[in-house]
PQR file of N, CA, C, O and H, with PARSE charges and radii, in Angstrom:
ATOM      1  N   MET A   1       0.783  -1.190  -0.019 -0.4000 1.5000
ATOM      2  CA  MET A   1      -0.069   0.065   0.046 -0.0000 2.0000
ATOM      3  C   MET A   1       0.840   1.312   0.042  0.5500 1.7000
ATOM      4  O   MET A   1       0.534   2.312  -0.608 -0.5500 1.4000
ATOM      5  N   LEU A   2       1.972   1.229   0.788 -0.4000 1.5000
ATOM      6  CA  LEU A   2       2.864   2.354   0.871 -0.0000 2.0000
ATOM      7  C   LEU A   2       3.437   2.666  -0.516  0.5500 1.7000
ATOM      8  O   LEU A   2       3.468   3.823  -0.934 -0.5500 1.4000
ATOM      9  H   LEU A   2       2.220   0.417   1.315  0.4000 1.0000
ATOM     10  N   CYS A   3       3.899   1.602  -1.240 -0.4000 1.5000
ATOM     11  CA  CYS A   3       4.402   1.764  -2.501 -0.0000 2.0000
ATOM     12  C   CYS A   3       3.499   2.404  -3.453  0.5500 1.7000
ATOM     13  O   CYS A   3       3.954   3.187  -4.287 -0.5500 1.4000
ATOM     14  H   CYS A   3       3.873   0.662  -0.900  0.4000 1.0000
ATOM     15  N   MET A   4       2.137   2.105  -3.387 -0.4000 1.5000
ATOM     16  CA  MET A   4       1.223   2.687  -4.282 -0.0000 2.0000
ATOM     17  C   MET A   4       1.049   4.177  -4.002  0.5500 1.7000
ATOM     18  O   MET A   4       0.877   4.994  -4.906 -0.5500 1.4000
ATOM     19  H   MET A   4       1.767   1.469  -2.710  0.4000 1.0000
ATOM     20  N   GLY A   5       1.100   4.480  -2.754 -0.4000 1.5000
ATOM     21  CA  GLY A   5       1.023   5.910  -2.324 -0.0000 2.0000
ATOM     22  C   GLY A   5       2.258   6.785  -2.889  0.5500 1.7000
ATOM     23  O   GLY A   5       2.170   7.880  -3.444 -0.5500 1.4000
ATOM     24  H   GLY A   5       1.240   3.816  -2.019  0.4000 1.0000
ATOM     25  N   LEU A   6       3.402   6.064  -2.625 -0.4000 1.5000
ATOM     26  CA  LEU A   6       4.552   6.733  -3.085 -0.0000 2.0000
ATOM     27  C   LEU A   6       4.618   6.931  -4.717  0.5500 1.7000
ATOM     28  O   LEU A   6       5.096   7.957  -5.201 -0.5500 1.4000
ATOM     29  H   LEU A   6       3.474   5.174  -2.174  0.4000 1.0000
ATOM     30  N   ARG A   7       4.148   5.967  -5.443 -0.4000 1.5000
ATOM     31  CA  ARG A   7       4.012   6.080  -6.901 -0.0000 2.0000
ATOM     32  C   ARG A   7       3.049   7.240  -7.205  0.5500 1.7000
ATOM     33  O   ARG A   7       3.308   8.050  -8.095 -0.5500 1.4000
ATOM     34  H   ARG A   7       3.760   5.133  -5.050  0.4000 1.0000
ATOM     35  N   LEU A   8       2.013   7.307  -6.509 -0.4000 1.5000
ATOM     36  CA  LEU A   8       1.101   8.360  -6.774 -0.0000 2.0000
ATOM     37  C   LEU A   8       1.750   9.867  -6.406  0.5500 1.7000
ATOM     38  O   LEU A   8       1.565  10.861  -7.107 -0.5500 1.4000
ATOM     39  H   LEU A   8       1.802   6.649  -5.786  0.4000 1.0000
ATOM     40  N   ALA A   9       2.458   9.848  -5.309 -0.4000 1.5000
ATOM     41  CA  ALA A   9       3.207  11.069  -5.044 -0.0000 2.0000
ATOM     42  C   ALA A   9       4.095  11.396  -6.146  0.5500 1.7000
ATOM     43  O   ALA A   9       4.151  12.558  -6.547 -0.5500 1.4000
ATOM     44  H   ALA A   9       2.609   9.040  -4.739  0.4000 1.0000
ATOM     45  N   ILE A  10       4.767  10.509  -6.651 -0.4000 1.5000
ATOM     46  CA  ILE A  10       5.855  10.765  -7.704 -0.0000 2.0000
ATOM     47  C   ILE A  10       5.142  11.301  -8.944  0.5500 1.7000
ATOM     48  O   ILE A  10       5.582  12.283  -9.540 -0.5500 1.4000
ATOM     49  H   ILE A  10       4.721   9.565  -6.325  0.4000 1.0000
ATOM     50  N   ARG A  11       4.016  10.642  -9.339 -0.4000 1.5000
ATOM     51  CA  ARG A  11       3.197  11.167 -10.567 -0.0000 2.0000
ATOM     52  C   ARG A  11       2.745  12.603 -10.379  0.5500 1.7000
ATOM     53  O   ARG A  11       2.893  13.423 -11.285 -0.5500 1.4000
ATOM     54  H   ARG A  11       3.658   9.843  -8.855  0.4000 1.0000
ATOM     55  N   VAL A  12       2.163  12.936  -9.139 -0.4000 1.5000
ATOM     56  CA  VAL A  12       1.693  14.215  -8.897 -0.0000 2.0000
ATOM     57  C   VAL A  12       2.794  15.131  -8.920  0.5500 1.7000
ATOM     58  O   VAL A  12       2.564  16.187  -9.508 -0.5500 1.4000
ATOM     59  H   VAL A  12       2.043  12.269  -8.403  0.4000 1.0000
ATOM     60  N   ALA A  13       3.977  14.980  -8.403 -0.4000 1.5000
ATOM     61  CA  ALA A  13       5.124  15.815  -8.316 -0.0000 2.0000
ATOM     62  C   ALA A  13       5.606  16.053  -9.806  0.5500 1.7000
ATOM     63  O   ALA A  13       6.043  17.163 -10.109 -0.5500 1.4000
ATOM     64  H   ALA A  13       4.163  14.121  -7.925  0.4000 1.0000
ATOM     65  N   ARG A  14       5.541  15.103 -10.681 -0.4000 1.5000
ATOM     66  CA  ARG A  14       5.999  15.310 -12.040 -0.0000 2.0000
ATOM     67  C   ARG A  14       5.006  16.073 -12.845  0.5500 1.7000
ATOM     68  O   ARG A  14       5.370  16.893 -13.687 -0.5500 1.4000
ATOM     69  H   ARG A  14       5.186  14.201 -10.435  0.4000 1.0000
ATOM     70  N   LEU A  15       3.628  15.786 -12.570 -0.4000 1.5000
ATOM     71  CA  LEU A  15       2.664  16.619 -13.248 -0.0000 2.0000
ATOM     72  C   LEU A  15       2.721  18.123 -12.958  0.5500 1.7000
ATOM     73  O   LEU A  15       2.437  18.972 -13.803 -0.5500 1.4000
ATOM     74  H   LEU A  15       3.332  15.120 -11.885  0.4000 1.0000
ATOM     75  N   LEU A  16       3.128  18.406 -11.641 -0.4000 1.5000
ATOM     76  CA  LEU A  16       3.221  19.798 -11.259 -0.0000 2.0000
ATOM     77  C   LEU A  16       4.813  20.378 -11.442  0.5500 1.7000
ATOM     78  O   LEU A  16       5.235  21.429 -10.961 -0.5500 1.4000
ATOM     79  H   LEU A  16       3.359  17.717 -10.954  0.4000 1.0000
ATOM     80  N   GLY A  17       5.522  19.478 -12.208 -0.4000 1.5000
ATOM     81  CA  GLY A  17       6.878  20.042 -12.525 -0.0000 2.0000
ATOM     82  C   GLY A  17       7.873  20.088 -11.430  0.5500 1.7000
ATOM     83  O   GLY A  17       8.911  20.739 -11.550 -0.5500 1.4000
ATOM     84  H   GLY A  17       5.179  18.624 -12.599  0.4000 1.0000
ATOM     85  N   GLU A  18       7.569  19.382 -10.317 -0.4000 1.5000
ATOM     86  CA  GLU A  18       8.451  19.332  -9.109 -0.0000 2.0000
ATOM     87  C   GLU A  18       9.487  18.128  -9.283  0.5500 1.7000
ATOM     88  O   GLU A  18       9.471  17.128  -8.566 -0.5500 1.4000
ATOM     89  H   GLU A  18       6.726  18.853 -10.220  0.4000 1.0000
ATOM     90  N   MET A  19      10.278  18.324 -10.197 -0.4000 1.5000
ATOM     91  CA  MET A  19      11.136  17.141 -10.492 -0.0000 2.0000
ATOM     92  C   MET A  19      12.184  16.783  -9.303  0.5500 1.7000
ATOM     93  O   MET A  19      12.544  15.616  -9.151 -0.5500 1.4000
ATOM     94  H   MET A  19      10.291  19.137 -10.780  0.4000 1.0000
ATOM     95  N   GLU A  20      12.585  17.664  -8.597 -0.4000 1.5000
ATOM     96  CA  GLU A  20      13.362  17.350  -7.390 -0.0000 2.0000
ATOM     97  C   GLU A  20      12.532  16.557  -6.443  0.5500 1.7000
ATOM     98  O   GLU A  20      13.045  15.563  -5.930 -0.5500 1.4000
ATOM     99  H   GLU A  20      12.292  18.612  -8.720  0.4000 1.0000
ATOM    100  N   GLU A  21      11.388  16.865  -6.174 -0.4000 1.5000
ATOM    101  CA  GLU A  21      10.380  16.098  -5.248 -0.0000 2.0000
ATOM    102  C   GLU A  21      10.211  14.745  -5.751  0.5500 1.7000
ATOM    103  O   GLU A  21      10.287  13.757  -5.021 -0.5500 1.4000
ATOM    104  H   GLU A  21      10.972  17.672  -6.592  0.4000 1.0000
ATOM    105  N   ALA A  22       9.968  14.699  -7.074 -0.4000 1.5000
ATOM    106  CA  ALA A  22       9.640  13.413  -7.733 -0.0000 2.0000
ATOM    107  C   ALA A  22      11.016  12.568  -7.514  0.5500 1.7000
ATOM    108  O   ALA A  22      10.863  11.384  -7.211 -0.5500 1.4000
ATOM    109  H   ALA A  22       9.907  15.502  -7.667  0.4000 1.0000
ATOM    110  N   GLU A  23      12.107  12.974  -7.617 -0.4000 1.5000
ATOM    111  CA  GLU A  23      13.308  12.190  -7.507 -0.0000 2.0000
ATOM    112  C   GLU A  23      13.464  11.748  -6.053  0.5500 1.7000
ATOM    113  O   GLU A  23      13.903  10.644  -5.734 -0.5500 1.4000
ATOM    114  H   GLU A  23      12.231  13.935  -7.863  0.4000 1.0000
ATOM    115  N   SER A  24      13.078  12.677  -5.210 -0.4000 1.5000
ATOM    116  CA  SER A  24      13.299  12.376  -3.773 -0.0000 2.0000
ATOM    117  C   SER A  24      12.273  11.116  -3.358  0.5500 1.7000
ATOM    118  O   SER A  24      12.612  10.159  -2.662 -0.5500 1.4000
ATOM    119  H   SER A  24      12.721  13.574  -5.469  0.4000 1.0000
ATOM    120  N   TRP A  25      10.999  11.319  -3.916 -0.4000 1.5000
ATOM    121  CA  TRP A  25      10.090  10.300  -3.598 -0.0000 2.0000
ATOM    122  C   TRP A  25      10.434   9.016  -4.324  0.5500 1.7000
ATOM    123  O   TRP A  25      10.153   7.939  -3.797 -0.5500 1.4000
ATOM    124  H   TRP A  25      10.723  12.097  -4.481  0.4000 1.0000
ATOM    125  N   LEU A  26      11.025   9.072  -5.500 -0.4000 1.5000
ATOM    126  CA  LEU A  26      11.359   7.894  -6.082 -0.0000 2.0000
ATOM    127  C   LEU A  26      12.517   7.125  -5.472  0.5500 1.7000
ATOM    128  O   LEU A  26      12.542   5.894  -5.479 -0.5500 1.4000
ATOM    129  H   LEU A  26      11.253   9.947  -5.927  0.4000 1.0000
ATOM    130  N   LYS A  27      13.459   7.865  -4.952 -0.4000 1.5000
ATOM    131  CA  LYS A  27      14.447   7.192  -4.118 -0.0000 2.0000
ATOM    132  C   LYS A  27      13.956   6.453  -2.913  0.5500 1.7000
ATOM    133  O   LYS A  27      14.328   5.318  -2.613 -0.5500 1.4000
ATOM    134  H   LYS A  27      13.438   8.864  -4.946  0.4000 1.0000
ATOM    135  N   LEU A  28      12.983   7.269  -2.155 -0.4000 1.5000
ATOM    136  CA  LEU A  28      12.346   6.623  -0.911 -0.0000 2.0000
ATOM    137  C   LEU A  28      11.564   5.328  -1.417  0.5500 1.7000
ATOM    138  O   LEU A  28      11.645   4.267  -0.798 -0.5500 1.4000
ATOM    139  H   LEU A  28      12.681   8.191  -2.399  0.4000 1.0000
ATOM    140  N   HIS A  29      10.863   5.462  -2.485 -0.4000 1.5000
ATOM    141  CA  HIS A  29      10.163   4.215  -3.052 -0.0000 2.0000
ATOM    142  C   HIS A  29      11.176   3.046  -3.327  0.5500 1.7000
ATOM    143  O   HIS A  29      11.046   1.928  -2.829 -0.5500 1.4000
ATOM    144  H   HIS A  29      10.798   6.324  -2.988  0.4000 1.0000
ATOM    145  N   ASP A  30      12.098   3.375  -4.086 -0.4000 1.5000
ATOM    146  CA  ASP A  30      13.130   2.280  -4.319 -0.0000 2.0000
ATOM    147  C   ASP A  30      13.792   1.710  -3.098  0.5500 1.7000
ATOM    148  O   ASP A  30      13.934   0.490  -3.006 -0.5500 1.4000
ATOM    149  H   ASP A  30      12.204   4.284  -4.491  0.4000 1.0000
ATOM    150  N   ASP A  31      14.212   2.541  -2.138 -0.4000 1.5000
ATOM    151  CA  ASP A  31      14.841   1.956  -0.959 -0.0000 2.0000
ATOM    152  C   ASP A  31      13.811   1.121  -0.151  0.5500 1.7000
ATOM    153  O   ASP A  31      14.098   0.016   0.311 -0.5500 1.4000
ATOM    154  H   ASP A  31      14.096   3.532  -2.213  0.4000 1.0000
ATOM    155  N   TYR A  32      12.593   1.708  -0.005 -0.4000 1.5000
ATOM    156  CA  TYR A  32      11.427   0.882   0.744 -0.0000 2.0000
ATOM    157  C   TYR A  32      11.226  -0.533  -0.008  0.5500 1.7000
ATOM    158  O   TYR A  32      11.149  -1.584   0.628 -0.5500 1.4000
ATOM    159  H   TYR A  32      12.360   2.605  -0.380  0.4000 1.0000
ATOM    160  N   GLN A  33      11.153  -0.475  -1.354 -0.4000 1.5000
ATOM    161  CA  GLN A  33      10.808  -1.633  -1.961 -0.0000 2.0000
ATOM    162  C   GLN A  33      12.046  -2.702  -1.896  0.5500 1.7000
ATOM    163  O   GLN A  33      11.864  -3.917  -1.824 -0.5500 1.4000
ATOM    164  H   GLN A  33      11.216   0.379  -1.871  0.4000 1.0000
ATOM    165  N   ARG A  34      13.219  -2.129  -1.927 -0.4000 1.5000
ATOM    166  CA  ARG A  34      14.353  -3.045  -1.818 -0.0000 2.0000
ATOM    167  C   ARG A  34      14.311  -3.634  -0.468  0.5500 1.7000
ATOM    168  O   ARG A  34      14.540  -4.840  -0.375 -0.5500 1.4000
ATOM    169  H   ARG A  34      13.367  -1.142  -1.985  0.4000 1.0000
ATOM    170  N   SER A  35      14.050  -2.946   0.596 -0.4000 1.5000
ATOM    171  CA  SER A  35      14.065  -3.394   1.926 -0.0000 2.0000
ATOM    172  C   SER A  35      13.030  -4.368   2.176  0.5500 1.7000
ATOM    173  O   SER A  35      13.291  -5.337   2.888 -0.5500 1.4000
ATOM    174  H   SER A  35      13.865  -1.967   0.521  0.4000 1.0000
ATOM    175  N   LEU A  36      11.855  -4.213   1.656 -0.4000 1.5000
ATOM    176  CA  LEU A  36      10.751  -4.947   1.879 -0.0000 2.0000
ATOM    177  C   LEU A  36      11.054  -6.463   1.062  0.5500 1.7000
ATOM    178  O   LEU A  36      10.840  -7.556   1.588 -0.5500 1.4000
ATOM    179  H   LEU A  36      11.644  -3.425   1.077  0.4000 1.0000
ATOM    180  N   LEU A  37      11.486  -6.309  -0.049 -0.4000 1.5000
ATOM    181  CA  LEU A  37      11.864  -7.622  -0.763 -0.0000 2.0000
ATOM    182  C   LEU A  37      12.936  -8.368  -0.072  0.5500 1.7000
ATOM    183  O   LEU A  37      12.942  -9.599  -0.067 -0.5500 1.4000
ATOM    184  H   LEU A  37      11.659  -5.422  -0.476  0.4000 1.0000
ATOM    185  N   LYS A  38      13.934  -7.585   0.570 -0.4000 1.5000
ATOM    186  CA  LYS A  38      14.980  -8.316   1.102 -0.0000 2.0000
ATOM    187  C   LYS A  38      14.423  -9.096   2.455  0.5500 1.7000
ATOM    188  O   LYS A  38      14.841 -10.203   2.793 -0.5500 1.4000
ATOM    189  H   LYS A  38      13.929  -6.585   0.566  0.4000 1.0000
ATOM    190  N   GLY A  39      13.516  -8.425   3.101 -0.4000 1.5000
ATOM    191  CA  GLY A  39      12.820  -8.956   4.285 -0.0000 2.0000
ATOM    192  C   GLY A  39      12.061 -10.202   3.848  0.5500 1.7000
ATOM    193  O   GLY A  39      12.122 -11.245   4.497 -0.5500 1.4000
ATOM    194  H   GLY A  39      13.176  -7.525   2.826  0.4000 1.0000
ATOM    195  N   LEU A  40      11.349 -10.072   2.739 -0.4000 1.5000
ATOM    196  CA  LEU A  40      10.573 -11.268   2.309 -0.0000 2.0000
ATOM    197  C   LEU A  40      11.577 -12.443   1.929  0.5500 1.7000
ATOM    198  O   LEU A  40      11.379 -13.594   2.319 -0.5500 1.4000
ATOM    199  H   LEU A  40      11.300  -9.224   2.212  0.4000 1.0000
ATOM    200  N   ASP A  41      12.576 -12.112   1.210 -0.4000 1.5000
ATOM    201  CA  ASP A  41      13.710 -13.142   0.987 -0.0000 2.0000
ATOM    202  C   ASP A  41      14.080 -13.957   2.218  0.5500 1.7000
ATOM    203  O   ASP A  41      14.019 -15.184   2.300 -0.5500 1.4000
ATOM    204  H   ASP A  41      12.737 -11.177   0.894  0.4000 1.0000
ATOM    205  N   ALA A  42      14.468 -13.115   3.157 -0.4000 1.5000
ATOM    206  CA  ALA A  42      15.081 -13.629   4.334 -0.0000 2.0000
ATOM    207  C   ALA A  42      14.022 -14.537   5.241  0.5500 1.7000
ATOM    208  O   ALA A  42      14.369 -15.485   5.946 -0.5500 1.4000
ATOM    209  H   ALA A  42      14.518 -12.118   3.091  0.4000 1.0000
ATOM    210  N   SER A  43      12.752 -14.090   5.093 -0.4000 1.5000
ATOM    211  CA  SER A  43      11.749 -14.876   5.880 -0.0000 2.0000
ATOM    212  C   SER A  43      11.140 -16.121   5.174  0.5500 1.7000
ATOM    213  O   SER A  43      10.431 -16.921   5.785 -0.5500 1.4000
ATOM    214  H   SER A  43      12.469 -13.320   4.520  0.4000 1.0000
ATOM    215  N   ALA A  44      11.454 -16.245   3.844 -0.4000 1.5000
ATOM    216  CA  ALA A  44      10.724 -17.290   3.059 -0.0000 2.0000
ATOM    217  C   ALA A  44      11.503 -18.597   3.325  0.5500 1.7000
ATOM    218  O   ALA A  44      12.732 -18.618   3.397 -0.5500 1.4000
ATOM    219  H   ALA A  44      12.029 -15.596   3.348  0.4000 1.0000
ATOM    220  N   ALA A  45      10.771 -19.611   3.456 -0.4000 1.5000
ATOM    221  CA  ALA A  45      11.257 -20.963   3.649 -0.0000 2.0000
ATOM    222  C   ALA A  45      11.913 -21.496   2.298  0.5500 1.7000
ATOM    223  O   ALA A  45      11.704 -20.960   1.210 -0.5500 1.4000
ATOM    224  H   ALA A  45       9.773 -19.594   3.397  0.4000 1.0000
ATOM    225  N   PRO A  46      12.691 -22.555   2.476 -0.5600 1.5000
ATOM    226  CA  PRO A  46      13.366 -23.165   1.352  0.2800 2.0000
ATOM    227  C   PRO A  46      12.440 -23.504   0.208  0.5500 1.7000
ATOM    228  O   PRO A  46      12.788 -23.432  -0.970 -0.5500 1.4000
ATOM    229  N   ASP A  47      11.141 -23.908   0.652 -0.4000 1.5000
ATOM    230  CA  ASP A  47      10.166 -24.339  -0.407 -0.0000 2.0000
ATOM    231  C   ASP A  47       9.498 -23.247  -0.961  0.5500 1.7000
ATOM    232  O   ASP A  47       8.600 -23.443  -1.781 -0.5500 1.4000
ATOM    233  H   ASP A  47      10.858 -23.966   1.609  0.4000 1.0000
ATOM    234  N   GLY A  48       9.870 -21.944  -0.565 -0.4000 1.5000
ATOM    235  CA  GLY A  48       9.213 -20.828  -1.188 -0.0000 2.0000
ATOM    236  C   GLY A  48       8.083 -20.143  -0.451  0.5500 1.7000
ATOM    237  O   GLY A  48       7.633 -19.052  -0.801 -0.5500 1.4000
ATOM    238  H   GLY A  48      10.599 -21.785   0.101  0.4000 1.0000
ATOM    239  N   TYR A  49       7.610 -20.895   0.672 -0.4000 1.5000
ATOM    240  CA  TYR A  49       6.572 -20.374   1.447 -0.0000 2.0000
ATOM    241  C   TYR A  49       6.965 -19.101   2.270  0.5500 1.7000
ATOM    242  O   TYR A  49       7.935 -19.047   3.027 -0.5500 1.4000
ATOM    243  H   TYR A  49       7.976 -21.781   0.956  0.4000 1.0000
ATOM    244  N   VAL A  50       6.032 -18.023   2.006 -0.4000 1.5000
ATOM    245  CA  VAL A  50       6.281 -16.839   2.612 -0.0000 2.0000
ATOM    246  C   VAL A  50       5.269 -16.705   3.952  0.5500 1.7000
ATOM    247  O   VAL A  50       4.052 -16.692   3.769 -0.5500 1.4000
ATOM    248  H   VAL A  50       5.245 -18.066   1.391  0.4000 1.0000
ATOM    249  N   PRO A  51       5.799 -16.613   5.226 -0.5600 1.5000
ATOM    250  CA  PRO A  51       4.777 -16.534   6.273  0.2800 2.0000
ATOM    251  C   PRO A  51       3.972 -15.290   6.216  0.5500 1.7000
ATOM    252  O   PRO A  51       4.225 -14.412   5.392 -0.5500 1.4000
ATOM    253  N   THR A  52       2.997 -15.198   7.087 -0.4000 1.5000
ATOM    254  CA  THR A  52       2.029 -14.132   7.029 -0.0000 2.0000
ATOM    255  C   THR A  52       2.602 -12.866   7.706  0.5500 1.7000
ATOM    256  O   THR A  52       1.997 -11.796   7.652 -0.5500 1.4000
ATOM    257  H   THR A  52       2.792 -15.911   7.757  0.4000 1.0000
ATOM    258  N   GLY A  53       3.863 -13.023   8.386 -0.4000 1.5000
ATOM    259  CA  GLY A  53       4.444 -11.770   8.868 -0.0000 2.0000
ATOM    260  C   GLY A  53       5.996 -11.998   8.726  0.5500 1.7000
ATOM    261  O   GLY A  53       6.458 -13.059   8.306 -0.5500 1.4000
ATOM    262  H   GLY A  53       4.355 -13.893   8.430  0.4000 1.0000
ATOM    263  N   LEU A  54       6.744 -10.949   9.097 -0.4000 1.5000
ATOM    264  CA  LEU A  54       8.157 -10.870   8.923 -0.0000 2.0000
ATOM    265  C   LEU A  54       8.806 -11.205  10.260  0.5500 1.7000
ATOM    266  O   LEU A  54      10.015 -11.036  10.420 -0.5500 1.4000
ATOM    267  H   LEU A  54       6.369 -10.088   9.437  0.4000 1.0000
ATOM    268  N   TYR A  55       8.019 -11.676  11.217 -0.4000 1.5000
ATOM    269  CA  TYR A  55       8.479 -11.927  12.633 -0.0000 2.0000
ATOM    270  C   TYR A  55       7.674 -13.046  13.299  0.5500 1.7000
ATOM    271  O   TYR A  55       6.648 -13.465  12.763 -0.5500 1.4000
ATOM    272  H   TYR A  55       7.037 -11.813  11.086  0.4000 1.0000
ATOM    273  N   GLU A  56       8.081 -13.489  14.347 -0.4000 1.5000
ATOM    274  CA  GLU A  56       7.413 -14.525  15.115 -0.0000 2.0000
ATOM    275  C   GLU A  56       6.186 -14.046  15.755  0.5500 1.7000
ATOM    276  O   GLU A  56       6.254 -12.974  16.357 -0.5500 1.4000
ATOM    277  H   GLU A  56       8.914 -13.149  14.782  0.4000 1.0000
ATOM    278  N   PHE A  57       5.129 -14.650  15.719 -0.4000 1.5000
ATOM    279  CA  PHE A  57       3.822 -14.266  16.529 -0.0000 2.0000
ATOM    280  C   PHE A  57       3.883 -14.700  17.814  0.5500 1.7000
ATOM    281  O   PHE A  57       4.285 -15.842  18.036 -0.5500 1.4000
ATOM    282  H   PHE A  57       5.074 -15.520  15.230  0.4000 1.0000
ATOM    283  N   ILE A  58       3.534 -13.939  18.746 -0.4000 1.5000
ATOM    284  CA  ILE A  58       3.427 -14.409  20.127 -0.0000 2.0000
ATOM    285  C   ILE A  58       1.943 -14.283  20.528  0.5500 1.7000
ATOM    286  O   ILE A  58       1.358 -13.208  20.395 -0.5500 1.4000
ATOM    287  H   ILE A  58       3.208 -13.012  18.566  0.4000 1.0000
ATOM    288  N   THR A  59       1.343 -15.361  21.009 -0.4000 1.5000
ATOM    289  CA  THR A  59      -0.024 -15.426  21.183 -0.0000 2.0000
ATOM    290  C   THR A  59      -0.257 -15.811  22.694  0.5500 1.7000
ATOM    291  O   THR A  59       0.678 -16.201  23.393 -0.5500 1.4000
ATOM    292  H   THR A  59       1.817 -16.235  21.117  0.4000 1.0000
ATOM    293  N   GLY A  60      -1.551 -15.686  23.172 -0.4000 1.5000
ATOM    294  CA  GLY A  60      -1.989 -16.283  24.457 -0.0000 2.0000
ATOM    295  C   GLY A  60      -1.511 -15.316  25.668  0.5500 1.7000
ATOM    296  O   GLY A  60      -1.389 -14.096  25.554 -0.5500 1.4000
ATOM    297  H   GLY A  60      -2.311 -15.369  22.605  0.4000 1.0000
ATOM    298  N   GLU A  61      -1.266 -16.044  26.818 -0.4000 1.5000
ATOM    299  CA  GLU A  61      -0.879 -15.129  27.887 -0.0000 2.0000
ATOM    300  C   GLU A  61       0.432 -14.481  27.824  0.5500 1.7000
ATOM    301  O   GLU A  61       0.642 -13.383  28.341 -0.5500 1.4000
ATOM    302  H   GLU A  61      -1.364 -17.035  26.910  0.4000 1.0000
ATOM    303  N   VAL A  62       1.323 -15.166  27.184 -0.4000 1.5000
ATOM    304  CA  VAL A  62       2.595 -14.504  27.099 -0.0000 2.0000
ATOM    305  C   VAL A  62       2.597 -13.179  26.293  0.5500 1.7000
ATOM    306  O   VAL A  62       3.384 -12.261  26.526 -0.5500 1.4000
ATOM    307  H   VAL A  62       1.152 -16.057  26.764  0.4000 1.0000
ATOM    308  N   ALA A  63       1.602 -13.158  25.275 -0.4000 1.5000
ATOM    309  CA  ALA A  63       1.542 -11.852  24.506 -0.0000 2.0000
ATOM    310  C   ALA A  63       0.794 -10.761  25.283  0.5500 1.7000
ATOM    311  O   ALA A  63       0.780  -9.591  24.901 -0.5500 1.4000
ATOM    312  H   ALA A  63       0.963 -13.904  25.085  0.4000 1.0000
ATOM    313  N   ARG A  64       0.191 -11.179  26.356 -0.4000 1.5000
ATOM    314  CA  ARG A  64      -0.457 -10.225  27.212 -0.0000 2.0000
ATOM    315  C   ARG A  64       0.274  -9.838  28.390  0.5500 1.7000
ATOM    316  O   ARG A  64      -0.143  -8.914  29.089 -0.5500 1.4000
ATOM    317  H   ARG A  64       0.203 -12.129  26.667  0.4000 1.0000
ATOM    318  N   GLN A  65       1.334 -10.466  28.673 -0.4000 1.5000
ATOM    319  CA  GLN A  65       2.076 -10.197  29.875 -0.0000 2.0000
ATOM    320  C   GLN A  65       2.503  -8.720  30.091  0.5500 1.7000
ATOM    321  O   GLN A  65       3.206  -8.083  29.307 -0.5500 1.4000
ATOM    322  H   GLN A  65       1.673 -11.216  28.105  0.4000 1.0000
ATOM    323  N   GLY A  66       2.028  -8.295  31.165 -0.4000 1.5000
ATOM    324  CA  GLY A  66       2.389  -6.919  31.564 -0.0000 2.0000
ATOM    325  C   GLY A  66       1.236  -5.880  31.193  0.5500 1.7000
ATOM    326  O   GLY A  66       1.248  -4.685  31.485 -0.5500 1.4000
ATOM    327  H   GLY A  66       1.457  -8.812  31.803  0.4000 1.0000
ATOM    328  N   PHE A  67       0.274  -6.533  30.521 -0.4000 1.5000
ATOM    329  CA  PHE A  67      -0.961  -5.680  30.159 -0.0000 2.0000
ATOM    330  C   PHE A  67      -2.167  -6.180  30.943  0.5500 1.7000
ATOM    331  O   PHE A  67      -2.334  -7.378  31.173 -0.5500 1.4000
ATOM    332  H   PHE A  67       0.264  -7.504  30.284  0.4000 1.0000
ATOM    333  N   ALA A  68      -3.008  -5.219  31.348 -0.4000 1.5000
ATOM    334  CA  ALA A  68      -4.303  -5.748  31.863 -0.0000 2.0000
ATOM    335  C   ALA A  68      -5.115  -6.185  30.739  0.5500 1.7000
ATOM    336  O   ALA A  68      -4.936  -5.691  29.626 -0.5500 1.4000
ATOM    337  H   ALA A  68      -2.872  -4.246  31.161  0.4000 1.0000
ATOM    338  N   GLU A  69      -6.019  -7.103  30.957 -0.4000 1.5000
ATOM    339  CA  GLU A  69      -6.954  -7.835  30.005 -0.0000 2.0000
ATOM    340  C   GLU A  69      -7.649  -6.774  29.000  0.5500 1.7000
ATOM    341  O   GLU A  69      -7.678  -6.939  27.780 -0.5500 1.4000
ATOM    342  H   GLU A  69      -6.165  -7.504  31.861  0.4000 1.0000
ATOM    343  N   TRP A  70      -8.212  -5.650  29.684 -0.4000 1.5000
ATOM    344  CA  TRP A  70      -8.860  -4.686  28.805 -0.0000 2.0000
ATOM    345  C   TRP A  70      -7.869  -4.075  27.893  0.5500 1.7000
ATOM    346  O   TRP A  70      -8.363  -3.511  26.917 -0.5500 1.4000
ATOM    347  H   TRP A  70      -8.189  -5.516  30.674  0.4000 1.0000
ATOM    348  N   GLN A  71      -6.660  -4.063  27.987 -0.4000 1.5000
ATOM    349  CA  GLN A  71      -5.723  -3.398  27.156 -0.0000 2.0000
ATOM    350  C   GLN A  71      -5.254  -4.309  25.941  0.5500 1.7000
ATOM    351  O   GLN A  71      -4.433  -3.920  25.110 -0.5500 1.4000
ATOM    352  H   GLN A  71      -6.259  -4.522  28.780  0.4000 1.0000
ATOM    353  N   THR A  72      -5.876  -5.601  25.919 -0.4000 1.5000
ATOM    354  CA  THR A  72      -5.328  -6.555  24.787 -0.0000 2.0000
ATOM    355  C   THR A  72      -6.483  -6.987  23.956  0.5500 1.7000
ATOM    356  O   THR A  72      -6.395  -8.012  23.281 -0.5500 1.4000
ATOM    357  H   THR A  72      -6.543  -5.918  26.594  0.4000 1.0000
ATOM    358  N   ASP A  73      -7.676  -6.183  23.971 -0.4000 1.5000
ATOM    359  CA  ASP A  73      -8.868  -6.713  23.302 -0.0000 2.0000
ATOM    360  C   ASP A  73      -8.593  -6.730  21.670  0.5500 1.7000
ATOM    361  O   ASP A  73      -9.463  -7.139  20.902 -0.5500 1.4000
ATOM    362  H   ASP A  73      -7.747  -5.350  24.519  0.4000 1.0000
TER
END
């Protein structure tokens, strides 16, 4: 979703003739995309399965440790 927003910002900047801004947004887009793909590569299993998140999920009482029940709804 962020990549789409950045692409839109780049287009708008170009339409308005703000080429420096467009280049700045393009660099941010490229850096973000590169980082995201690197994270996906690192988290993918040897069989190509990509998990639902880039980190381990903690669930149950351990996830709520230190928080009152009403804070973890």
